[in-house]
N, C-alpha and C positions, 0 to 999 in steps of 0.2 A: 422489443428487445430492453428495456428497462433494467439496468441494475439496480440491486438494492444498496442500502446504506452500508451493510454489512459487507458486502461483497466489494465494494468499493473500497472501503477500511481495508479489506484482505489484500488487494491489489498495490495499493500505494503502501502497505506496510510490506509486502514482500520485495517491492522496488528498491526503497529506501534502506529497510534493513536488511535484505538480502539473505546474505548466507548465514546471519544469528538464526534464521530458522532451518537450515540445514546443515548447522554445523557439529552436530552430535557424531561420534566417532562410529564408524561402521567397518566390516570386514572389507576387504580389497576387492572380494568379488561381485560387490555392488555398489562401491566408490571408486571411481576414476582420481587417483591420487592428484594429479595435475588439476582435475576440476576443483577437487576441494581446496588444494592450494591457493590457487586462484582466488576462489571466493572468500577464503580465510582473510586472504590478504586486502580482499575490498573491504570487508568487514571491519578491519583492523585501522581504516581510515575514519569510520563513521563514528562519530559523537553528540547526540543531542541533549548533552545535560545542560549547557547554556542555551542552545536554540537552534533550530533549523526551518527554515522557510522553503518550499518546494511548489513549483509548478508543474503541473502533469496534464497530459493529455490522454483519456480511457476510448479506444477506437473498437464499437463493437460490430462482429462482422459476421453478417447470416449467411452462410455459404448457399443455403437452400432457395433463398430468393434474392441473391446478389444485394443484399440491402446492408448500407452501413450508417453506423450513428457516433457521432463523434461527441465527446463529453470533455470539456476543458474542466479543471479546478484547482484548487491551491490548498496546501497544508503547513501549519505552523506547529511544529512540536518543542516542547521543553520538559525532558523527562517522562513524567506520565502525563503530564497537561498537553491537550493540544486543541486546536482549531481547524475544524474541516469545512472548507466552501466547495460544493459541487452542486449542481442542477437546480440552483435556486433555493438549497437548504443550506443552511451554517448550524455547524456542530459545536458547541464550545463544551469541555471538559477540563475543569480548575485541578482535579485530583479528588474532588470528592462530587460536585453538582455537575449535573450534565445540564445543557439546554439547548434544543432543537428549535431554530427561527424558520420557519417557513415564509419566505421573503415575499411571495406572492399572495399569501393569506393573512399577512400580517399577525402571523400568531406564533406564541412561543410555548412549548412545553419543556416546563423545569423537573427534574426527577433527581433523586438520591439513588445512583445504581446499587443493585444487589452485587455481592462478589460474583456471582452466576452472570449477571448481566453484563459486566464489564469485562467477560471473555469475549462479547461480542461487539463490542465498542472501544475497549482501549487496545490501541496499537501494539503495546506491548506486551499485552497479555496474548492479544493476536498473535503475534510475533512468536512468542514460547509456545502457542498450541500448534504451531506448524515445524516443531524440531525435530519431527522423525516421520518417518514413511515415503523416503524418495531414494531411489537409486539414482546416480547422477553420473555425465559423461562430458569431458570436453570433446567439443564438436570442432576446434580450430578459429580461424580468425577471418573477420570478413571487413571490407572496406566499406565505407558508406560516408558520403558526402565530405572526402577528403581524410577523415579518420580510420584508424584501425580500432575493431573491437575483438574482444573475446568473446564467445559462445560457448556458453553450458546447457546441457538438457538434463532436465531431471523427469523421472518417471515412475508415477505412484505405484507404491507396492499394492494398495487397495486397487484391483481389479475393476471393482465397481464404483472407482471416482468420477467424478463428471468430468474429468479432464485426462486426456491420454499423455501429453506432453506439455510441460513447461519450459520454455526456453527463456535463460537468463544472459543478458547481455552487458557487457562491462567496456568502457573505455580502455583501450589498452594503455595509454601513456599515464591516464590518472589512477586509472584503476578502480574508479567510483561506477556504481551501477546506473545501468543507462534504460534499460528497458526491460519488460518481463511479458512475454507471450504465453497465452493459456489454449492450447487447442482443446477445442468441446467434441464430444463424443457425438454429439446432437448436429454438429454442423456449425454452431455459434463458438468462433473464436474471438478472444478480448487481447488487446495490445493495450500496455500502459507505456506510456513514454515520458521519463522526466524530460522538460524542456528547460528547466531552468532551478537551480538549486544553490543557498546561499546559507552558510553556517555565522550567526549573528546571536547576540544576545538578546532576548526577547523579553518584555515586563509581563509579569505574572496576571495583571489586570487585562492582558490581552485574551485571556482564557474564559473570561466570565462575561457573560451578556449583559449589557446595561440597558434595562427597559426605557431609560432617557433618551437612549440614541434613535429610538423608532417612535414617530407618532403615531397614536393611536393603537398600539400593539395588544394584543390579547393575551392573557398570561395564562396559560393553565397550569397550576401548581401542584404537582402529584407528589409534593415532599410530606 
């Protein structure tokens, strides 16, 4: 039940950037105005120009064998730059160069991704790639842990999509994105919950891997 790095990027981006993926205007027949208004407001609160740090947890549930896997992670972003730490892999991207550091193997692979490659690894480009293809509906308010949350469901236009329903939950008081649940047609569901989020300035050096920070690291330079 391991998730690919691309899938993890997608999940993180969908939660942190939320409605920016679904903000495209559509006919009222497929878009619930209340759902769109809610997600538009949540998106307006988001700004990663100076820096955003978030901790998250991904839970993969296989309903066919009742197994669950929990994957904690952290992402730091500033504009198009990011550093993603999850499952023993730390990925750095400084806007041009990507460094993927495998902690257990003490190995880092450095490359300059092409424009096409960036569609799969850059959160901002991933966000844009999900700007269309969904119907949406406001499902009401739920209470959890003493807090109130608004719930919106999205349904892929493409019937062959891997997921049948995507549920986005925002905190009612702050209007910030809280979680996303992707219901898989094959019985594997994925839930990503943001456990902590902080907007504060981040230094550009954070997004570049420093070989001297790891003793005896093997460098594979593909540039």
